[in-house]
C-alpha positions as CSV (number, residue, x, y, z in Angstrom):
1,M,117.2,120.2,44.0
2,D,120.3,122.2,44.4
3,V,121.8,121.5,47.4
4,S,124.6,124.5,48.4
5,I,127.2,123.4,52.0
6,R,128.1,125.7,55.0
7,I,129.2,125.5,58.4
8,A,126.9,126.2,60.6
9,T,126.8,128.2,63.2
10,S,125.0,128.8,66.6
11,D,122.1,130.3,65.3
12,D,121.9,127.3,63.2
13,V,120.6,125.8,66.2
14,P,117.0,126.3,66.4
15,A,116.4,125.1,63.2
16,M,118.8,122.1,63.5
17,A,117.2,120.3,66.8
18,R,114.0,120.9,65.5
19,L,115.2,119.3,62.0
20,I,117.3,116.4,64.3
21,E,113.9,115.8,66.1
22,R,112.2,115.5,62.8
23,S,114.9,113.0,61.7
24,V,114.7,111.4,64.8
25,A,111.2,111.0,65.1
26,D,110.0,110.2,61.4
27,L,112.7,108.5,59.8
28,Q,113.8,105.4,62.4
29,R,110.1,104.7,62.5
30,D,110.7,102.0,60.6
31,F,113.7,100.7,62.6
32,L,112.8,101.4,65.7
33,S,110.5,101.0,68.1
34,P,108.8,103.7,70.2
35,A,111.2,103.1,73.2
36,E,113.8,103.3,70.5
37,I,113.1,106.5,69.7
38,A,112.9,107.8,72.7
39,A,116.3,106.1,74.1
40,S,117.4,107.2,71.1
41,R,116.4,111.2,71.4
42,V,118.5,111.0,74.5
43,F,122.0,110.9,72.7
44,M,120.9,112.4,69.1
45,S,121.0,115.0,69.3
46,I,122.9,118.6,68.7
47,D,126.7,118.5,69.5
48,S,128.3,122.3,70.2
49,Q,132.2,120.7,70.0
50,L,131.0,120.1,66.3
51,L,129.8,123.7,66.3
52,R,133.0,125.2,68.2
53,D,135.4,123.5,66.8
54,Q,132.8,124.8,63.4
55,T,133.6,121.1,61.7
56,Y,129.4,120.9,61.5
57,F,128.2,122.0,58.5
58,C,124.3,122.4,57.3
59,A,122.7,121.4,54.0
60,V,120.7,124.1,52.0
61,A,118.0,123.2,49.9
62,D,114.9,125.3,48.8
63,G,116.5,127.8,51.0
64,Q,116.4,126.3,54.1
65,I,118.5,124.0,56.5
66,A,117.3,120.6,54.7
67,G,120.1,118.3,57.0
68,C,123.4,118.9,59.6
69,G,126.3,116.7,60.3
70,G,129.8,117.0,60.3
71,W,132.8,115.2,60.5
72,S,135.2,115.8,64.1
73,W,139.4,115.2,64.4
74,R,138.2,113.7,68.7
75,R,137.8,110.6,70.4
76,T,134.1,111.1,70.1
77,L,132.2,108.4,67.7
78,F,128.9,109.6,68.6
79,G,126.1,111.4,70.7
80,G,125.6,114.7,70.7
81,D,125.2,117.1,74.4
82,G,123.6,114.7,76.0
83,A,125.9,111.9,75.3
84,G,127.4,112.0,78.6
85,E,129.8,109.0,78.6
86,L,130.2,108.5,75.1
87,I,132.0,112.9,74.8
88,N,135.7,112.0,75.0
89,P,137.3,115.9,73.6
90,E,141.3,114.4,73.3
91,P,142.6,114.8,69.9
92,L,142.9,111.8,67.5
93,D,146.1,111.2,65.3
94,P,145.0,111.9,62.0
95,L,147.9,109.6,60.9
96,T,147.0,106.6,62.4
97,E,143.4,107.3,63.7
98,P,140.1,107.4,62.0
99,A,138.5,110.8,61.7
100,R,134.6,110.7,62.6
101,I,131.7,111.0,60.8
102,R,129.6,113.0,62.8
103,A,125.8,114.0,63.9
104,M,124.4,113.2,60.5
105,Y,120.6,114.0,60.4
106,T,118.7,115.0,56.6
107,D,115.0,116.7,57.3
108,P,112.7,113.9,56.4
109,A,111.0,115.9,53.3
110,F,114.8,116.0,51.6
111,V,115.8,113.0,51.9
112,R,116.7,110.5,48.9
113,R,117.2,113.8,47.1
114,G,121.5,114.7,47.9
115,V,121.8,116.5,50.8
116,G,123.1,113.4,53.1
117,L,125.6,112.7,49.8
118,A,126.7,116.1,49.9
119,I,126.9,116.9,54.1
120,I,129.2,113.8,53.7
121,T,131.0,114.6,50.4
122,A,132.3,117.7,52.4
123,A,133.1,116.0,55.4
124,E,135.5,113.6,54.4
125,A,137.2,116.9,51.9
126,A,137.9,118.3,54.9
127,A,139.1,115.1,57.4
128,R,141.4,114.3,54.2
129,A,142.3,117.9,54.3
130,A,143.5,117.3,57.6
131,G,146.1,114.4,57.2
132,F,143.1,111.6,57.4
133,R,143.3,108.9,55.8
134,E,140.3,106.9,57.3
135,T,136.8,107.7,58.3
136,E,134.6,105.6,60.5
137,L,130.9,106.6,62.3
138,M,128.2,105.2,64.3
139,S,125.6,104.0,61.9
140,T,122.1,103.3,62.7
141,L,120.1,101.8,61.3
142,A,118.2,103.6,59.0
143,G,121.5,105.4,57.9
144,E,123.5,102.1,56.6
145,P,121.7,102.4,53.0
146,L,123.2,105.8,52.8
147,Y,126.4,105.3,54.5
148,R,126.9,101.8,52.5
149,R,126.6,103.6,48.7
150,C,129.1,105.9,50.1
151,G,131.8,103.0,50.6
152,Y,131.8,102.8,54.3
153,H,131.5,99.2,55.2
154,A,130.5,97.3,58.2
155,A,133.6,97.5,60.8
156,G,132.0,94.9,63.7
157,P,129.1,93.7,64.7
158,R,126.0,95.7,65.7
159,V,126.1,97.4,69.3
160,Y,123.8,98.8,71.4
161,H,123.4,102.0,73.2
162,A,120.8,102.8,75.6
163,D,118.9,99.6,74.1
164,V,119.8,101.6,70.3
165,P,121.4,99.0,68.1
166,L,124.6,101.1,65.9
167,I,126.5,99.8,63.2
168,P,130.4,101.0,63.6
169,M,131.3,101.6,60.2
170,R,134.8,102.8,58.4
171,K,135.8,104.0,55.4
172,R,139.4,105.2,53.6
173,L,139.7,107.8,51.8
């Protein structure tokens, strides 16, 4: 399957929102309780800042958006538009701080077909081109195997946001 990566636009938001809903509902089911999945929906959503910064990507396969995700040079580590206190738009220093890999979602119909890897590869390349030497992310339990395969390691113990378990992870570029 060929996967192409392009910058996401505001025209993609409806399709990406539907994809995120399917991803959260289906891919988290083996890892989270129904209450935890419901709590996830509060902070797992479209990140408009990434769209404005043009650091949000769409992975396109078989003529449709198969995944989305990106990177950021801002302090926000995780959480979309509904994340409230998690949002911090202040810039990072690429010489001393890691870029953030953010808002990664794959359509359940396209898991384990290279979609997540393609997005991470594009995001890391863009962060590297912007002068960052390291990346960090906040992984769901479902996403951890992909990130480990991509060279990420746990950067601390599990944390909980809205009672949802998350794993801080890092990688040197």
